[in-house]
C-alpha positions in Angstrom: 0.3 -6.0 4.8 -0.2 -5.5 1.2 0.7 -7.9 -1.7 2.8 -6.6 -4.4 4.8 -8.2 -7.2 8.5 -7.9 -8.0 9.5 -7.3 -11.7 10.4 -11.0 -12.0 6.8 -11.9 -11.3 7.2 -13.2 -7.6 4.6 -11.9 -5.2 5.4 -10.9 -1.6 3.9 -8.9 1.2 5.1 -5.6 2.7 4.0 -3.7 5.8 2.2 -0.5 4.4 2.7 1.3 7.7 6.5 1.6 6.9 6.1 3.1 3.4 7.4 6.7 3.1 7.1 7.4 -0.6 5.9 5.8 -3.8 7.3 7.0 -7.2 7.0 6.1 -10.8 10.7 6.3 -12.1 9.2 4.9 -14.7 8.9 1.6 -12.7 7.0 1.9 -9.4 9.6 2.4 -6.6 8.5 2.2 -3.0 10.7 3.8 -0.4 10.4 2.7 3.3 11.1 4.8 6.3 14.3 2.8 6.8 15.5 4.1 3.4 15.3 0.8 1.8 13.8 0.8 -1.8 12.0 -1.9 -3.8 10.8 -1.9 -7.3 7.3 -3.5 -8.1 5.4 -4.2 -11.2 2.1 -2.6 -10.0 1.3 1.0 -11.0 1.7 3.7 -8.5 -2.1 4.3 -8.4 -2.7 0.6 -7.7 -0.2 0.6 -4.8 -1.9 3.7 -3.4 -5.3 1.9 -3.6 -3.8 -1.2 -1.8 -2.5 1.0 1.0 -5.9 2.7 1.4 -7.7 -0.6 1.5 -5.2 -1.8 4.1 -5.7 1.3 6.2 -9.4 0.9 6.1 -9.2 -2.8 7.0 -7.3 -2.0 10.1 -9.5 1.0 10.8 -6.8 3.6 10.5 -8.9 6.0 8.3 -11.9 6.4 10.5 -14.8 4.6 12.1 -16.8 1.9 10.3 -19.6 -0.3 11.4 -19.9 -4.1 11.1 -21.2 -3.8 7.5 -18.1 -1.8 6.5 -19.8 1.5 6.1 -18.0 4.6 7.0 -19.5 6.9 9.6 -19.5 10.7 9.3 -18.3 12.6 12.4 
């Protein structure tokens, strides 16, 4: 899950695994695999970084040891 903020300032969590696209239209719009769209106040690059951090935390992007360091294959 990642935390994002609606344009009205309210924070909420979304499941990053169901995100299909992120666009700046000019507001950041997240489209889910279901077709549902939400608009958030975070910049597109910030949302991408949040997703990347989430994937790393659940070990989707590769191996890591206890200290959090990534291993080369």
